[in-house]
TIPANU-648714 format. One line per field, with one value per residue (C-alpha): residue in three letters; x, z, y. Coordinates in pm, 1 decimal, always signed. Example, Ala and Ser with C-alpha at 12.3 -4.5 7.8 and 13.67 -1.06 7.14 Angstrom:
residuo [ALA SER]
px [+1230.0 +1367.0]
pz [+780.0 +714.0]
py [-450.0 -106.0]
END
This chain:
residuo [UNK UNK UNK UNK UNK UNK UNK UNK UNK UNK UNK UNK UNK UNK UNK UNK UNK UNK UNK UNK UNK UNK UNK UNK UNK UNK UNK UNK UNK UNK UNK UNK UNK UNK UNK UNK UNK UNK UNK UNK UNK UNK UNK UNK UNK UNK UNK UNK UNK UNK UNK UNK UNK UNK UNK UNK UNK UNK UNK UNK UNK UNK UNK UNK UNK UNK UNK UNK UNK UNK UNK UNK UNK UNK UNK UNK UNK UNK UNK UNK UNK UNK UNK UNK UNK UNK UNK UNK UNK UNK UNK UNK UNK UNK UNK UNK UNK UNK UNK UNK UNK UNK UNK UNK UNK UNK UNK UNK UNK UNK UNK UNK UNK UNK UNK UNK UNK UNK UNK UNK UNK UNK UNK UNK UNK UNK UNK UNK UNK UNK UNK UNK UNK UNK UNK UNK UNK UNK UNK UNK UNK UNK UNK UNK UNK UNK UNK UNK UNK UNK UNK UNK UNK UNK UNK UNK UNK UNK UNK UNK UNK UNK UNK UNK UNK UNK UNK UNK UNK UNK UNK UNK UNK UNK UNK UNK UNK UNK UNK UNK UNK UNK UNK UNK UNK UNK UNK UNK UNK UNK UNK UNK UNK UNK UNK UNK UNK UNK UNK UNK UNK UNK UNK UNK UNK UNK UNK UNK UNK UNK UNK UNK UNK UNK UNK UNK UNK UNK UNK UNK UNK UNK UNK UNK UNK UNK UNK UNK UNK UNK UNK UNK UNK UNK UNK UNK UNK UNK UNK UNK UNK UNK UNK UNK UNK UNK UNK UNK UNK UNK UNK UNK UNK UNK UNK UNK UNK UNK UNK UNK UNK UNK UNK UNK UNK UNK UNK UNK UNK UNK UNK UNK UNK UNK UNK UNK UNK UNK UNK UNK UNK UNK UNK UNK UNK UNK UNK UNK UNK UNK UNK UNK UNK UNK UNK UNK UNK UNK UNK UNK UNK UNK UNK UNK UNK UNK UNK UNK UNK UNK UNK UNK UNK UNK UNK UNK UNK UNK UNK UNK UNK UNK UNK UNK UNK UNK UNK UNK UNK UNK UNK UNK UNK UNK UNK UNK UNK UNK UNK UNK UNK UNK UNK UNK UNK UNK UNK UNK UNK UNK UNK UNK UNK UNK UNK UNK UNK UNK UNK UNK UNK UNK UNK UNK UNK UNK UNK UNK UNK UNK UNK UNK UNK UNK UNK UNK UNK UNK UNK UNK UNK UNK UNK UNK UNK UNK UNK UNK UNK UNK UNK UNK UNK UNK UNK UNK UNK UNK UNK UNK UNK UNK UNK UNK UNK UNK UNK UNK UNK UNK UNK UNK UNK UNK UNK UNK UNK UNK UNK UNK UNK UNK UNK UNK UNK UNK UNK UNK UNK UNK UNK UNK UNK UNK UNK UNK UNK UNK UNK UNK UNK UNK UNK UNK UNK UNK UNK UNK UNK UNK UNK UNK UNK UNK UNK UNK UNK UNK UNK UNK UNK UNK UNK UNK UNK UNK UNK UNK UNK UNK UNK UNK UNK UNK UNK UNK UNK UNK UNK UNK UNK UNK UNK UNK UNK UNK UNK UNK UNK UNK UNK UNK UNK UNK]
px [-156.5 -97.0 +109.9 +6.9 +250.6 +412.5 +191.0 -119.4 +15.8 +55.9 -301.8 -421.0 -221.9 -351.9 -706.1 -646.0 -510.1 -814.4 -1042.2 -854.9 -891.9 -1259.0 -1316.7 -1131.6 -1340.9 -1662.0 -1561.9 -1512.9 -1766.9 -1999.7 -1857.1 -1916.5 -1890.9 -1571.9 -1409.2 -1235.9 -1545.9 -1380.0 -1103.1 -1172.6 -1062.6 -1156.8 -1147.2 -1355.2 -1377.3 -1592.0 -1788.3 -1627.3 -1438.2 -1234.0 -891.8 -669.7 -463.7 -96.5 -174.2 -388.7 -636.3 -913.7 -1064.6 -1438.9 -1394.0 -1137.3 -1047.2 -1140.4 -856.5 -849.2 -630.7 -421.5 -321.1 -220.3 +154.1 +284.3 +416.7 +407.6 +674.6 +738.1 +1112.9 +1422.0 +1465.8 +1830.0 +1700.3 +1629.4 +1829.0 +2166.6 +2214.0 +2405.1 +2405.8 +2259.4 +2082.8 +2291.1 +2224.5 +2228.9 +2039.3 +1795.2 +1716.2 +1859.4 +1947.2 +1930.5 +2024.7 +1832.2 +2052.9 +1949.8 +1903.5 +2114.3 +1811.6 +1850.3 +1562.2 +1490.8 +1393.5 +1197.1 +1157.2 +863.3 +804.6 +569.9 +341.3 +285.6 +110.7 -189.6 +25.4 +150.0 -201.9 -331.2 -64.5 -171.6 -538.2 -532.4 -257.8 -219.8 -92.1 -21.3 +268.8 +344.0 +320.4 +625.8 +592.6 +611.0 +708.5 +753.4 +694.3 +917.6 +817.7 +1115.1 +1118.5 +1109.2 +1027.3 +850.8 +1064.7 +902.8 +1099.8 +1023.8 +1129.5 +1459.9 +1598.8 +1948.7 +1864.0 +1635.6 +1629.1 +1384.5 +1171.5 +1268.2 +1633.0 +1551.9 +1518.2 +1295.9 +1361.1 +1040.1 +675.2 +624.3 +862.2 +684.1 +345.2 +465.8 +573.6 +268.6 +31.5 +174.8 +134.9 -230.0 -304.0 -158.2 -350.1 -663.9 -600.3 -559.8 -886.1 -1055.9 -948.7 -1139.6 -809.1 -660.6 -300.7 -319.0 +58.0 +160.1 +476.7 +721.1 +939.3 +666.8 +769.9 +1088.3 +1211.7 +1286.3 +1511.8 +1475.9 +1099.5 +898.4 +789.4 +674.5 +483.1 +700.4 +545.9 +261.7 +286.9 +57.6 -216.5 -291.9 -109.1 -233.4 -41.4 +13.3 +186.3 +544.0 +630.9 +752.8 +432.2 +224.3 +350.9 +134.4 -187.1 -496.8 -664.8 -953.0 -708.3 -672.4 -1048.0 -1140.8 -812.2 -989.4 -843.6 -1030.4 -973.5 -975.7 -686.7 -479.4 -569.9 -444.5 -119.9 -88.7 -118.1 +173.2 +378.1 +306.9 +395.4 +732.2 +796.4 +719.2 +876.2 +1140.9 +1044.0 +765.6 +487.4 +544.2 +849.8 +737.1 +983.2 +744.1 +426.7 +203.7 +319.4 +282.9 -72.9 -163.7 +6.5 -190.9 -521.4 -497.4 -237.9 -297.4 -40.4 +145.3 +196.2 +481.1 +460.4 +771.0 +542.6 +263.0 -84.5 -229.8 -1.7 -105.4 -471.2 -430.7 -242.0 -519.3 -780.1 -571.5 -501.4 -857.4 -909.8 -1270.6 -1253.2 -1600.7 -1481.1 -1143.0 -1085.6 -1180.6 -915.5 -1079.4 -1076.3 -707.0 -564.5 -838.3 -711.3 -584.4 -232.2 -207.6 -355.2 -100.7 +191.8 +81.7 +172.4 -104.5 -110.7 -106.5 -398.1 -157.2 -65.9 -428.7 -488.2 -181.8 -281.0 -637.4 -504.7 -265.1 -559.4 -724.7 -418.8 -259.4 -268.9 -506.0 -350.7 -436.2 -477.2 -124.6 +33.6 -171.4 -45.3 +316.6 +304.1 +159.2 +438.7 +697.8 +540.7 +544.5 +913.1 +1034.6 +838.9 +912.2 +944.0 +618.6 +411.4 +336.8 +206.7 -5.4 -167.2 -242.3 -413.5 -613.1 -718.4 -832.0 -1051.1 -1203.6 -1444.6 -1628.8 -1311.5 -1435.6 -1115.6 -1214.4 -1381.3 -1688.7 -1778.3 -1970.2 -1668.3 -1445.1 -1686.3 -1700.7 -1319.1 -1280.3 -1524.3 -1335.4 -979.5 -1009.5 -1334.2 -1709.3 -1866.2 -2104.7 -1815.1 -1709.7 -1950.7 -1838.4 -1469.3 -1503.8 -1700.0 -1416.3 -1156.9 -1359.3 -1422.5 -1051.5 -920.9 -1185.8 -1022.6 -1204.7 -1539.8 -1681.9 -1791.8 -1527.8 -1163.8 -922.6 -569.3 -432.9 -615.3 -556.3 -178.1 -160.8 -283.0 -173.9 +194.4 +436.2 +513.6 +801.9 +1005.1 +942.1 +974.9 +1351.9 +1589.9 +1735.6 +1394.2 +1259.7 +1564.7 +1537.9 +1160.2 +1194.0 +1451.2 +1217.1 +922.8 +1092.3 +1130.6 +1450.8 +1421.8 +1425.1 +1058.6 +770.3 +497.2 +137.1 +263.6 +507.4 +240.8 -18.9 +217.2 +277.1 -91.9 -239.2 -448.9 -504.5 -248.5 -528.3 -635.4 -298.0 -268.5 -583.7 -455.8 -120.8 -281.2 -541.0 -283.3 +36.6 -91.3 +157.6 +171.9 +501.9 +697.3 +1058.6 +1251.5 +1205.5 +828.8 +823.2 +1017.1 +802.7 +485.0 +584.3 +734.2 +392.9 +235.4 +450.3]
pz [-1972.1 -2282.7 -2272.2 -1929.1 -1743.2 -1419.7 -1227.1 -1380.2 -1289.2 -929.9 -924.0 -1057.4 -793.1 -513.2 -637.4 -630.5 -276.5 -167.2 -320.9 -129.1 +202.3 +132.1 +69.8 +389.5 +594.6 +446.0 +554.4 +918.5 +1196.2 +1260.9 +1458.5 +1829.6 +2044.8 +2240.0 +2450.1 +2127.9 +1921.1 +1720.1 +1589.9 +1237.1 +1174.8 +943.4 +1203.3 +1509.7 +1815.5 +1873.4 +2190.0 +2293.4 +2600.3 +2444.7 +2383.2 +2694.2 +2783.7 +2870.5 +3170.8 +3471.3 +3419.7 +3199.4 +2933.2 +2887.2 +2518.5 +2299.8 +1939.0 +1622.9 +1397.7 +1077.8 +764.8 +888.6 +528.0 +456.0 +464.3 +160.5 +270.4 +17.9 +49.9 -162.2 -110.7 -261.5 -165.8 -86.6 +233.3 +363.6 +138.1 -31.8 -376.1 -325.7 -651.9 -996.0 -1186.2 -1381.7 -1633.5 -1366.6 -1110.2 -1283.0 -970.0 -835.9 -467.7 -204.5 +163.9 +443.8 +603.1 +966.0 +970.6 +686.9 +545.9 +176.4 -57.0 -427.5 -592.6 -915.9 -1094.4 -1298.3 -1508.3 -1390.3 -1678.7 -1501.5 -1210.7 -1254.5 -1147.4 -834.1 -740.4 -792.6 -563.2 -289.7 -353.2 -358.7 -98.4 -215.6 +37.1 -16.8 +82.6 -285.7 -390.2 -366.2 -66.7 -130.1 +145.2 +25.4 -277.5 -327.3 -559.5 -708.8 -975.5 -1275.9 -1135.0 -878.5 -691.6 -529.4 -254.2 -245.5 -44.4 -109.0 -30.9 -13.1 -297.5 -576.3 -914.8 -1201.2 -1217.9 -1576.2 -1475.2 -1226.3 -1320.6 -1104.0 -1106.6 -969.6 -1039.1 -663.9 -659.5 -960.3 -796.5 -483.4 -694.7 -920.2 -623.2 -499.8 -844.7 -863.4 -514.9 -578.2 -906.4 -723.2 -469.3 -748.9 -908.5 -570.2 -581.4 -911.7 -1099.7 -1388.9 -1502.5 -1871.4 -1928.0 -1714.6 -1820.7 -1637.6 -1608.4 -1400.5 -1103.1 -898.5 -650.2 -306.1 -175.4 -292.5 -303.5 -233.9 -526.6 -560.5 -838.8 -881.3 -1201.1 -1057.4 -1324.3 -1566.6 -1307.7 -1359.8 -1676.1 -1984.2 -2309.0 -2629.6 -2548.6 -2659.1 -2887.0 -2587.1 -2393.0 -2691.4 -2637.6 -2323.2 -2474.3 -2541.6 -2882.2 -2789.5 -2743.7 -3121.5 -3152.6 -2847.8 -2687.4 -2351.6 -2002.8 -1845.9 -1576.9 -1849.4 -2018.9 -1700.3 -1659.6 -2011.5 -1925.9 -1616.0 -1845.9 -2060.7 -1745.3 -1613.5 -1955.4 -1938.2 -1582.6 -1677.5 -2023.6 -1985.2 -2320.9 -2484.1 -2671.2 -2964.7 -3184.7 -3424.4 -3471.6 -3617.6 -3468.2 -3759.8 -3751.5 -3371.7 -3401.3 -3647.4 -3427.3 -3117.3 -3307.8 -3513.7 -3389.6 -3117.3 -2838.1 -2814.7 -2475.0 -2463.2 -2220.5 -2030.9 -1756.8 -1561.1 -1703.4 -1429.5 -1529.3 -1894.5 -1788.7 -1598.9 -1887.2 -2129.1 -1903.9 -1859.0 -2232.4 -2347.1 -2650.7 -2560.4 -2264.6 -2144.0 -2108.5 -1958.1 -1601.2 -1334.0 -1101.3 -790.8 -950.9 -1040.0 -699.7 -657.3 -964.8 -909.1 -1007.9 -698.9 -479.8 -612.1 -549.7 -185.3 -165.4 +74.8 +447.4 +697.1 +938.6 +1226.6 +1081.5 +1073.9 +1422.6 +1568.3 +1416.2 +1546.1 +1895.1 +1863.6 +1779.0 +2100.1 +2322.2 +2176.7 +2407.1 +2315.4 +2145.4 +2223.6 +1921.2 +1935.8 +1961.4 +1660.9 +1437.2 +1538.7 +1507.8 +1157.3 +1068.5 +1197.7 +1002.6 +684.0 +726.0 +862.2 +686.6 +852.9 +650.8 +794.9 +659.8 +350.4 +560.8 +770.4 +454.5 +343.5 +678.1 +634.7 +287.9 +422.0 +681.4 +409.9 +304.6 +38.8 -101.5 -65.0 +86.0 +454.7 +696.5 +911.8 +1257.0 +1104.7 +891.2 +1199.5 +1391.8 +1107.8 +1089.6 +1467.1 +1485.8 +1209.9 +1335.4 +1714.6 +1872.4 +1839.5 +2177.6 +2359.6 +2426.0 +2062.5 +1990.5 +2287.7 +2219.2 +1857.6 +1963.5 +2199.0 +1924.7 +1671.7 +1904.5 +1979.6 +1624.5 +1449.4 +1558.8 +1315.8 +1428.2 +1079.9 +1151.3 +925.9 +967.5 +693.8 +653.7 +792.9 +1120.6 +1113.9 +1085.2 +1405.0 +1608.7 +1394.5 +1383.0 +1642.2 +1807.6 +2014.4 +1701.6 +1571.8 +1876.1 +1911.7 +2026.2 +1679.8 +1514.4 +1775.3 +1742.2 +1362.3 +1368.7 +1612.1 +1385.4 +1087.2 +1274.9 +1483.3 +1399.3 +1403.3 +1780.4 +1837.9 +1932.3 +1771.5 +1754.1 +1643.9 +1332.2 +1234.5 +1291.7 +1098.0 +800.4 +805.8 +798.0 +603.8 +897.9 +1079.1 +1338.6 +1591.9 +1570.4 +1695.4 +1943.9 +2114.4 +2104.0 +2258.8 +2528.0 +2597.9 +2639.2 +2753.0 +2892.8 +2665.3 +2294.2 +2206.1 +2247.2 +2357.9 +2280.6 +2628.4 +2610.9 +2264.6 +2376.1 +2686.6 +2481.0 +2233.5 +2484.0 +2654.3 +2353.3 +2381.6]
py [+1859.9 +2073.5 +2389.2 +2518.1 +2739.4 +2625.7 +2869.1 +2713.9 +2370.0 +2476.5 +2601.3 +2265.0 +2079.0 +2301.5 +2242.8 +1868.0 +1894.9 +2094.5 +1830.3 +1560.9 +1742.9 +1805.4 +1434.8 +1352.4 +1595.1 +1456.6 +1106.2 +1204.9 +1180.3 +1475.2 +1767.1 +1780.0 +2092.5 +2136.1 +2402.9 +2514.0 +2581.8 +2858.7 +2632.3 +2506.4 +2149.0 +1863.9 +1586.4 +1517.4 +1297.2 +993.5 +922.6 +596.1 +485.4 +207.9 +365.7 +382.5 +688.1 +711.1 +933.3 +850.8 +1134.6 +994.3 +1217.3 +1236.9 +1155.5 +985.7 +1045.1 +860.9 +751.9 +958.2 +955.4 +662.6 +593.1 +953.7 +898.5 +1089.2 +1426.5 +1711.6 +1982.4 +2292.9 +2281.5 +2123.9 +1759.3 +1841.8 +2005.5 +1654.8 +1420.3 +1394.1 +1239.2 +916.2 +723.4 +786.2 +512.3 +266.2 -6.7 -279.1 -68.9 +169.5 +371.2 +695.8 +651.3 +924.0 +924.2 +1094.7 +1358.8 +1293.5 +916.7 +775.5 +590.2 +507.2 +574.6 +590.1 +916.7 +954.1 +1285.8 +1414.0 +1724.1 +1997.6 +1902.9 +1571.0 +1738.8 +1508.2 +1213.5 +1390.8 +1500.6 +1145.7 +1000.1 +1239.8 +1177.3 +795.7 +729.1 +367.2 +112.2 -256.1 -484.7 -546.2 -182.6 +40.2 +273.4 +646.6 +887.4 +1244.1 +1462.1 +1765.6 +2046.6 +2227.5 +2495.3 +2265.1 +1920.1 +1707.8 +1453.7 +1148.5 +970.6 +597.4 +297.0 +123.6 -219.0 -362.4 -598.1 -476.8 -646.9 -607.3 -918.4 -1008.9 -1055.9 -1332.2 -1697.9 -1918.2 -2290.1 -2441.7 -2376.4 -2338.6 -2039.7 -1891.2 -1945.6 -1763.4 -1464.5 -1466.4 -1485.9 -1155.5 -1000.3 -1106.8 -974.1 -628.1 -594.9 -706.4 -429.0 -173.2 -282.3 -242.6 +122.8 +157.2 +181.7 -13.5 -17.7 -99.4 -104.4 -402.9 -581.9 -802.4 -490.6 -324.5 -538.8 -558.9 -815.0 -674.8 -950.2 -1307.9 -1364.7 -1048.3 -834.8 -476.9 -308.3 -1.3 +138.0 +347.3 +613.8 +433.5 +399.5 +767.4 +878.2 +694.3 +705.8 +514.1 +181.6 +128.9 -161.8 -361.6 -290.9 -398.1 -755.9 -760.1 -618.5 -832.9 -875.5 -642.5 -354.2 -321.5 -273.7 -63.4 +52.9 +71.5 +39.1 -250.6 -510.4 -777.1 -597.5 -622.6 -990.1 -1069.7 -888.9 -1109.3 -1409.7 -1290.1 -1224.0 -1575.8 -1720.1 -1546.1 -1664.2 -2024.5 -2045.0 -1769.9 -1622.0 -1423.0 -1604.1 -1366.1 -1318.4 -1042.4 -757.6 -497.7 -348.9 -449.8 -812.5 -820.2 -689.6 -965.2 -1225.9 -1119.4 -1104.4 -1423.4 -1668.5 -1924.5 -1923.4 -2252.3 -2417.5 -2665.4 -2956.9 -2848.4 -2715.5 -2883.4 -2941.8 -2722.3 -2433.4 -2469.3 -2473.1 -2143.6 -1983.2 -2074.4 -1914.1 -1599.2 -1574.2 -1634.7 -1412.0 -1335.1 -1091.2 -1197.4 -1557.5 -1466.2 -1582.7 -1328.5 -1192.5 -1336.1 -1682.9 -1691.3 -1786.9 -2049.5 -2234.3 -2592.7 -2482.2 -2262.9 -2535.1 -2784.9 -2549.2 -2493.8 -2126.9 -2032.5 -1972.9 -2251.6 -2265.4 -2201.5 -1861.0 -1751.6 -1891.8 -1719.5 -1386.4 -1407.6 -1480.0 -1185.5 -959.8 -1072.1 -1030.7 -716.3 -415.9 -138.0 +161.8 +517.2 +742.2 +884.3 +539.5 +426.6 +707.1 +659.4 +279.9 +310.7 +552.7 +303.4 +17.6 +227.4 +302.9 -31.5 -299.0 -632.2 -953.2 -1083.2 -795.6 -1000.3 -1291.4 -1055.7 -923.9 -1279.8 -1344.0 -1022.2 -1130.9 -1468.4 -1293.0 -1073.9 -1346.9 -1145.3 -984.2 -626.9 -486.3 -502.0 -740.6 -697.9 -827.5 -1117.9 -1215.0 -1200.8 -1423.1 -1677.7 -1695.5 -1712.3 -2004.2 -2185.4 -2137.3 -2091.6 -2211.2 -2208.5 -2145.2 -1915.4 -1678.0 -1641.1 -1356.1 -1145.3 -1219.2 -1106.3 -799.6 -699.8 -756.2 -560.5 -265.6 -246.0 -277.3 -65.4 +259.3 +487.0 +342.0 +284.1 -76.6 -229.9 -321.6 -218.6 -346.5 -18.0 -87.5 -462.7 -433.1 -224.5 -521.2 -816.7 -726.9 -862.8 -532.5 -663.7 -739.3 -386.8 -161.7 -167.1 +109.3 +167.9 +180.6 +423.3 +645.4 +665.4 +714.2 +1002.1 +1169.7 +1135.8 +1290.6 +1560.2 +1926.4 +2131.1 +2180.3 +1801.1 +1768.3 +1584.6 +1847.2 +1873.0 +2047.6 +1770.2 +1502.7 +1700.3 +1729.8 +1354.9 +1258.0 +1554.0 +1667.3 +1993.9 +2100.1 +2163.0 +1797.4 +1674.2 +1959.3 +1830.3 +1471.4 +1563.9 +1776.6 +1507.7 +1231.7 +1403.8 +1733.9 +1914.5 +1984.6 +1817.4 +1493.0 +1482.4 +1163.7 +1013.8 +1074.2 +921.3 +613.6 +557.2 +600.4 +330.3 +84.4 +74.8 -101.1 -413.6]
END
């Protein structure tokens, strides 16, 4: 960012934030006239009768879901207002841990210089969400730094410090890596600096890509990162999907052989080794694994295996890491039977899911991906019908059943179902809506007067205060939520 002053940086960030809000408002439905015509807001209602209300009085209109993925809160205040520093990073645990003052929740905090404002603005603009992507909650702007609060786990280890015994275990891990990179590419992003150190294990078998910095901030690769770069890098130095796929090949090689394919100790020798030498594949792993490695590490980027083809390779089929048909069937039935959410319940449930990710979230994403038949990041009514016929039944009623499911789940009414909408109905709500979870969620959302207000909700989802004021008045006939109201509201969805 050059030698810009901190004031100039702030102006750049504010401009980025304004651009984000403008994009959001352009993606909403057209304005309709209301009794509050003089109130300016970026979100509007939809004319549909499908979302039930918590009160008996039925409104003439209901609201369209907006900004459901806007979950990173930006605050111009010290993070110590909300968190206390608990533990600084160490050699064995390279993360600084903080604790939420009201709830005791542990999170990781990462700090960035004011000159790295582009990264902060990009996080707010893209609002990335994926089960294998580290979740970010808040960004705090202090005088000299930005602090990003991210999710924590009782057991986090960098992937390179974990040894996996069987190819089936490795396939389970690598499948997650491929899927999160596929998601990133769907967002028109490339990483370009992927290494095995870019990923961390959260528990025994679930991984997270925690290096998001290089998605937006490109720089000259370090010597260690160069081990993961493809031959074409030394000619073009471009950030391409093929570059990421080669890096995945090096990562899989390390997982399988527990070593790097290169042993050069200087950059010049490493460059020659990557360009000229042929990688050797010892027979200590299966033939199918060697076959996949060769396709990932194809020197010609045009002939290199495509990302969408990787998990269809015979190695994955042999390792049987995919969903069972029963899991897809159970989820489709849950979509059909799940109670409808009103707009307020939808926002709060999404907030709870973001903060209390259940173990089955990964499986739910895999089901979603299986329903997305054309791999475009969402599924349509026709895709839902095709899956329902395959896994449940094919009868005269299938079309109407799927139409009812689709109308219910497609809460933003854009004729497609994204994962953010899907998870609201696919998750087992009963396992999530527990007293402790509700209590902690309320504390995270409430203001200093112990109420959830339109203002606190608007800050959470980057929307206008007036939008949530109308929702609260429409559903509750008041513009705030006390804890008992909050609890009753969420218990109704079970």
